[in-house]
N, C-alpha and C positions, 0 to 999 in steps of 0.2 A: 102522721102517725110513726111514735114509735112505739113498737112491740117488745118487752123485755121477755124472752123465753125461760124457759126453766125456772121461773119465779120461785117455784116449789122450794129451790136447793140452794137459794139465799136464804143466811139467817135473818134477814130483816131487808124487807124493799117495801116501803110504804111510800107514801105519796112524798113526803119531803124529798125522800130519794131518786123517786120519778123525776120531782120537779129540776132538783139540781142535773139529770142527766138531758132532762128537754134545754134548759140553760144551756149547757155545755155544748150540744149539738148547735145551739141557735148561736151561739158568741161565733162559731167556727162557720157560719153563714147559711145554716139549712133550717127552713123553716117547719117548724115540729107543732101539728095542730094540738095534738095531745098524747098523754104517754099512759104506757098499760102495762100490767105486769101480767102476764099469762104461763099457764102450765098446759102447752097442746098436748101433751100426751095424757091427762086426765079432763082436760075441758075447761078447768078452770080458767075463768076470766075470759075465754076464746066470744062467748056470745057478746059481752061487754064491749069488746074489739071491733065484732062485727058491726053492732048495731052504732059505733060510733066512725067506723069506717065507710059505711053506706050511704047517710047522706052527705058526706065529702065528698063523693067518688066525680059525682057530676058529668058522666061518662068517661071518666077518664080510667087508666090503667092502675092495676095497683101490682107494685113491685116488691118482692119477700129478700131482704137484701141478709147477707150474714156469713158468719165464718164455715166451715167446718165442724159437725156434729153438734149444731144450735138449735137444729130441730126446724128448719125450714118447712120440708114436706109434712113433717107430722102438723104443721101449725096449718099447713093451707089444706088439708086433708080433714082435720078438728072444725076449720072453718066453714067448709064447704056445706054441710047439713043447714048453718045458721043464715044462709044468703035467702 
């Protein structure tokens, strides 16, 4: 799964841009099941992300990766009530 946090700060982030990001990652050898734009601070899109993650887990762990100040902890906190 690819989650683009702080999607509310981007002027335009629609399915075309998410597909482009997914395709770029796949061209680098990463397997991306789906891509989601979220805003962890407001909760926008977090429920949809969790709904996509849970069926794909199959008992596996989830890793949240990203640069400093991208909202990793905020995303995990926002996702917790949805599980």
